[in-house]
C-alpha positions, 0 to 999 in steps of 0.5 A, spaced: 845 302 756 837 301 758 834 295 756 827 296 754 822 291 752 817 294 747 810 291 745 805 294 740 798 293 738 800 293 731 807 288 729 808 292 722 809 298 726 817 300 727 818 307 728 818 307 735 822 301 735 827 305 731 827 311 734 828 308 741 835 305 738 837 312 735 836 314 743 841 309 744 836 304 747 837 297 747 830 295 745 826 288 744 820 288 740 815 283 743 808 282 739 801 284 742 799 277 742 805 274 746 804 273 753 809 279 756 809 277 763 812 270 761 817 273 756 820 278 761 822 273 765 827 271 760 830 279 759 833 284 764 828 289 762 830 296 765 823 299 762 817 295 759 813 300 753 807 299 750 804 303 744 797 301 744 790 304 742 787 302 748 790 298 755 786 291 755 782 289 761 787 283 761 793 288 760 791 292 766 790 285 770 797 283 767 800 290 770 797 289 776 800 282 777 807 285 775 807 291 780 806 286 785 811 280 783 817 284 780 815 292 779 819 296 773 818 302 769 812 302 765 810 306 759 804 307 755 802 310 749 795 310 748 790 314 744 784 312 749 784 318 753 778 316 757 778 318 765 776 310 767 782 308 762 787 313 765 785 311 773 786 304 771 793 304 768 795 308 774 792 304 780 796 298 776 802 302 776 804 305 770 809 310 771 808 314 765 801 314 760 801 319 754 795 320 750 797 321 743 795 320 736 803 319 734 808 317 739 812 324 740 819 321 738 823 327 740 821 327 747 822 319 747 828 320 751 825 324 757 819 321 757 823 314 759 827 318 764 821 321 767 818 314 767 824 311 771 824 317 776 817 317 778 818 309 778 823 310 783 820 315 787 814 310 787 818 305 790 821 309 795 813 311 798 811 304 797 817 302 801 816 307 807 809 305 807 810 298 808 815 300 814 810 304 817 805 298 816 810 293 820 812 298 825 804 299 827 803 292 827 809 291 831 807 296 836 800 293 837 803 287 838 808 290 843 802 293 847 799 286 847 804 283 850 806 288 855 798 287 858 800 280 858 806 281 862 801 287 866 796 282 868 800 275 869 806 278 872 803 284 876 809 289 872 808 296 871 807 298 865 815 301 864 817 294 867 813 290 862 817 294 856 823 294 859 822 286 860 820 285 853 826 289 851 831 285 855 828 279 853 829 281 846 836 284 846 838 276 849 835 273 844 837 278 839 830 278 836 827 285 835 822 288 840 816 286 835 818 279 834 819 278 842 812 280 843 810 276 838 813 270 842 810 273 849 803 273 845 804 266 843 806 263 849 801 266 853 796 263 848 799 256 849 798 257 856 791 258 856 
């Protein structure tokens, strides 16, 4: 059973809360004026859902912070269809932004599962991007360390690379870490 934290602009509105329960979701409702970031620490939410007229600047900032610290699928139902609003919520990492006057209860289950699938896909892309960034940074460090070995030891490029590789293997560290060590040592000896 998925745990959904629901935040509504109108605390008296209960249709969405009841519909989530009828769909088999475990729903915890918070009021719009509560600090949801602080509240989320106490719950193991699988999905965060908002039912608002328009996402405020504070809400968007909080969602960006959430996306960086402990991301999870976010679904927002709103009536604001302005292009700027849509762009801001997507940039904040919102998985689904549904513009509607009334929440489409019959599609609720599929909306949540599509948001989860989209969130997972975004996390895979985010991880792949970070790995590529780290590899590129390592590549730069390796090239710099090879240049240091070529200058200081008169190695060929091939010899410099194999020396770095052997040193990394002997110390059971990555080639990137070994390159950083060589660069740091060269800086110390200047």
